[in-house]
N, C-alpha and C positions, 0 to 999 in steps of 0.2 A: 540892669545886670551887666557885669563886665566879665569878659573871658579871662580866666586866670592864665598867667604867663606859662605855667607848667603845662596847662591844657593845650595852649597854642604850640608850645615847643614840641610836645609829643606828637601832635598831628603833623607838623611840618617836617619833622625829622623823617617821617614815613613818606610823605608826599615828595619832598625834595631829595630824598635818599642821601641825606648828609647829616652829620652831627655838628657841622660848623655853621650854626645859625647866626654867629656873629657877623657873617657876611650878608645878612638880610635884614631889612627893615619891615616892620609889620604895622599896618594901619587898620584898626578895627572900628567898625560902625555897627551898632545894634540896629536891626531892622524891625520896626514896629508897624505892621500893616494895620489898616483901619479896622478890619474885621477882627473879632475875637478869635484867638487861636489858643486853645488850652494845651496843645500837645507838645509845644517846644519853644525854646528860645531861638532866635534867628539873627545871624550876623553876616555882614559883608566884611571880608578881610582882603586887603591888598598887600601882596608880598613883593618887595622891590629888592633887587640885588644891589649891593653897595660897590660892586666891582665892575658891573657892566649895566646895560640897559634892560636886562631881563625883568619882566613884571608878570605877576600871576594874580588874577582877580577871582576870588572864591566866595561861595555862599555856604555858610555852615548852619546846619539845623541840629540843635542838641535837645534831647528829650528833657522834659521837666522831671525832677527827681522827688518832688514833694510827695510824701507817702499818702497824704490825705487825697490829693488829686489823683494819684494812681489807684486808689481804692474806688474812685468814682468813674474813671475813664480808662480804657484799655490802651494806655500810652505805649507800653512796651510792644504790644501786638502791632500797633500802627507802624512803629519803627522797624520791627523785624520784617514786616511785610515789604516795606519800601526798600530796605536794604537787600532783601532777597531778590526783589525785582531788578535792582541795578547790578548786583553781583552775579546773578545767574540767568534770570529771564532775559533781560535786555542784552547782556553779554552774549548769550547764545543766539538771539535773533540778529544781532549785529554781525556775528561771525557767519551766520547762515546767509545773510544778504551779500556778504563779501564774496561768497562762493560763485556769485553770478557775474563777477568781474565788471561791475558798473552797469549791468543791464537794469538793475533796480537799486536805487539809492534812497534811503530814508534816514535823515539825520534831524529829527525834530524833537529830540529828547536831550536834556543837558548832559554834558560829560560828567561822569562821577569819578572823583579822585580817591575817595576813601569812605569806608563804612565801619561802624563799630556796633556790634549787637550785644556787648557785655552788659549785664544787669546794671542799671542806674548810670550807664555811660553811653547809652544809645546815641549815635551820631551819624550824620551823613554829610559829606563835603562834596559840593557840586561846583561847576563853573558858574561864575556870576554872569548873568545874561545882560551884559552892559548895554546893548543896543535894542533891548526889548523891554516892553512895559505891559503890565496887566491893566485892564479897565478898572476904574473905580466901581465899587459895588452897585452904584445906581447908574452907571454908564453902560447901557445895554449894548449888545453886539449890533453893529451895523450889518447891512446885507452882505457887504464885501467880507467882513470878518466871519460871519456865519458860513458863507460859502467856502471860505478857506478852511475853517474848522472841519466841515463835512468832507472836503476833499482830502485833507491830511488824515482824518480818521480812516478813510478808505484805504490809504496806503499803510497806515499802522496796523489795521486789522488784517490786511492782506498778508503781512509777514507771518502772523499766527497761523492763518489758514494754510499758507504754503508750507510752512515748517511742519505742521501736523500732517499734511499730505505726503511730504517727502520723507519725513523721519517720524513716523507715528509713535514708536516706542520711546524714542528720546523725548519727544514732546510730552507724552503722558508722564514720564518720569520728572520732567522739568516742572510742569504745572501742578503736580501732586502736592508740592510744598507751598503753593500760593494759598494764603489764608483768605477766608471770607469774613472780613471785619465788620460787614454790615450786620451780621447776626448778633453782635454785641449790643446794638442799639436798643433792642427790645428789652434788655435788662437794665438799662440806664434810665432811672426815673425821670431825670431832667429832660431827656430826649423824647421819651414816651409822652410826657405831658406837653412838651413843645409841639410835637407833631399833631397830637389830638387838638390842641388849642388852635393851631394854624388852620386846620380843616374846619373847625367850628366857626372861625372867622369867615372862611369862604362861604359856608352855609348861610351865615347871617347876611351876606351881601346879595343872596339870590332873590330875584323878584318872584313873588308868588305866582305871577302870570306864566312864568316859564316852568310849568309843572314837570316837563320831561327832565330838566336839569336836576330838580330836587329829587325826583324819583331815582335817577341813576346815581346820584351822589350822596344820598342821605346816609348810606352805610359807612361812609368815610368819617362822618362826624363822631362816631362812637368806636370805630375799629380802625382808625387811621394807621397806627403802627403795625397792627397785624396784617393789614392789606399791603402795606409798604414792604414788609419783610417777605410776605408770600410772593409778591411780584418780583422780588429780587432773587428768587430761586429759579434759575433757568432749568427747564426740564427737557430741552431739545438736545440734538446732537450736532449742532452747528455753532459750537462755542469758540470763542477767541480769548486771548488775554486782553482785558479791557483796561482803559485808563482808570475808570472807576469813580472819579469824583468830578462832576460837572460844575463845580463852583466857579464863578466867573473869574476869580483871581488865579485859577489854575491854567489859564491860557495867556501866554505872553506874546505880544505882536511886535514886529519890526515894520516901520512905515517909510514910505518915500517922502520927498519934500512937500508933496501935496496932501499928505495924511492918508494915503491909500495903503492898506496893509499888504505887505509884500511877503512876509514870512511869519511863522509862529513857532512856539515851543510849548509842548505839553509838560506841565510840572505837577508835582505832588502825586506820588503813586502809593500812598499809604493804604488806600482803599482799592487798589488794583486787584482784580479777581478774574475768575473764569466766568464767562457769561455771553449773552447775545450782544452783538454790536449795537443793538437798539438801546441798551443801557447808556452807552456813551452818547449816542445821537439824540435820544429823547431828552436827556438831562441838559445838554447844551442848548437845544432848541427851546425847551419850555422854561428853564430856569434862568437863562442868560440873554434871552432875546425878547424884543417887543412883540406883542400879539399881531402887530402889523405885518410881521414876516411870516405868519402862519399861512398866508395866501401863497407863499412860495414853497409850500410843503412838498408838492410833487416834484418841483424842480430840484429841491434839496436832496431828495432821495435819488433822483437821477444823477446829480453831481457826485454823490457818495458812491453810487453803484458803478458809475463810469470809472471813477478813480480806483475802486476796488478791483473791478474786472480787468482793467488795463494793467494794474500792478500784478495781479495773479498771472496773466498771460506772460508778463515779463519774467516771471519765475517758472515758466513752463507748466502752468496749471490751468485747468478748465474751470472758469468761474461758474458756468451753469451747473456743473457737477458739484462743486464745492459749496457755493452759496449763491443761489439764483436770485433774481430780482423778486420772484414770487416768495422765496424764503424770507427775504427782507420785509416785504409788506405783511406777510403772515406773522412774523415775529413782532412787528410794530403793533399789530392789532391786539396781540396778547400781552406784550411786555412793556409797552409805552406807559402803562399805569405806574411803573416804577419812576420814570422821568417826570410824570405828572405829579405824583405824590412828593417826590424830591423837590419839585419846583414850588409847590404850595408852601412847603416849609421854608425854602430859600427866599421866596419873594417876601413872605411875612417877616422873616428875620432881617433881610437886607434893607428893608425900608423902615426899620426902627430908626428913629431920628437920632438917638444917642444911646449907645450900648457901652459907653466908656467905663461904667461902673461894674460891668458883669465880672470882669476878672478879679475884682477886689474881694469877692466872697463867693467862690464857686459852691461851697457847701450851702450857703443861703439860697442860691439859685436852684440847686438841686432839690432842696427840700420844699421850696415854695415857687416852683417854676410858673405855674398857671397864674398865681397872684402877681408875680413880678412881671410877667409878660403883659398882663392886663394893665399894669401901671406904666408901661412904656408908651411913649408917644409915637404913634405909627402914622406914616404918610397915607392917610385913609384913601384919598382920591386915587393915587397911583396903585395902591394895593387892590382896591376894589375893581378898578379897570382891568388890571392884569389878570386877576384871579377869575373874574366872571368871563372874560374873553377866552381865557385858557380852557375853562370848563365848557364853554360853548363849542370850542374846537373839538374837544374830546367826545362830547355827546353827539354832535352832528356827524362825526366820522366813525362813530360806533366803537370808540376805543375804550370806553368804560364798561 
């Protein structure tokens, strides 16, 4: 696909606040990530001034307009939610943190230049994260990456908690328009079958000798999507604005010359919603990390809570009152099922050796998902190892 000149011109007249585009050169490159993404086309655009050295590097995500795809997937809802996050939620949280005059600073979310929520023209334009990169789907988080993710989630969630504490009415008004796009998945045949099939694979890998695993897990084999959706419904009163999508490509890292991660950006807020912090934390731990890192579980919670509590104090809030460590561990025991179920699906999908043909016929996949998944070549050794060790972790700790 190629971005039409009229489309580019319309965007940059708004961003550059000029009608004199003859003074600018545009270089466009389509971005095709390895993983299948049905919801939109993605482009990098570099804008260079022809009269000085000014340059702007942007990332454009434009919704697919194919009517058949839109019948199958809630593409418009995805874009409206992300646009609302940037236009209103993140804008309000940024303004709120500025009121503390530098006592608390969190800039781990890309700058947004433009959004468009008009039907069949849904678009979001963000800064291009030139010095950041996401892991490949099979490149799991290192310990350093995971610790950084938990630390920055602590700071991100602290903003919601503090804003809600200081401005409860404004907060409720702000978050009332955030959509819960997870609820749509239960009505998408393709995802229901894929979720159920992923959990059936996990069951098939269990050793009959580990009876407790089978006992605790057997319900997932036939009711995977129902359990997933139920666990995604937070019933507590300690909610925050969540990132919402712990897919490994939604974390972008900046490294030093030795390869150590120094900084990160959270990207893709189409599934952002109100819920427990555990939704973000459990998804990133279980879906993006090696089971070897489960031994760091207590340390990870401590890193997260230290970051959260320090950030809350920086905004003149009492962390023990707002979200205690006991609240965190209690929520994990109840709601980490969401991250677990998300991970079973993500692990099975990410270790398919070749999904290049999936985009070619979305209707075919939607109508024959189980059959098509069975025909895919899966990295059985890695899938079996990750799924069985993840299940052991959940059972041993009483999280299922």
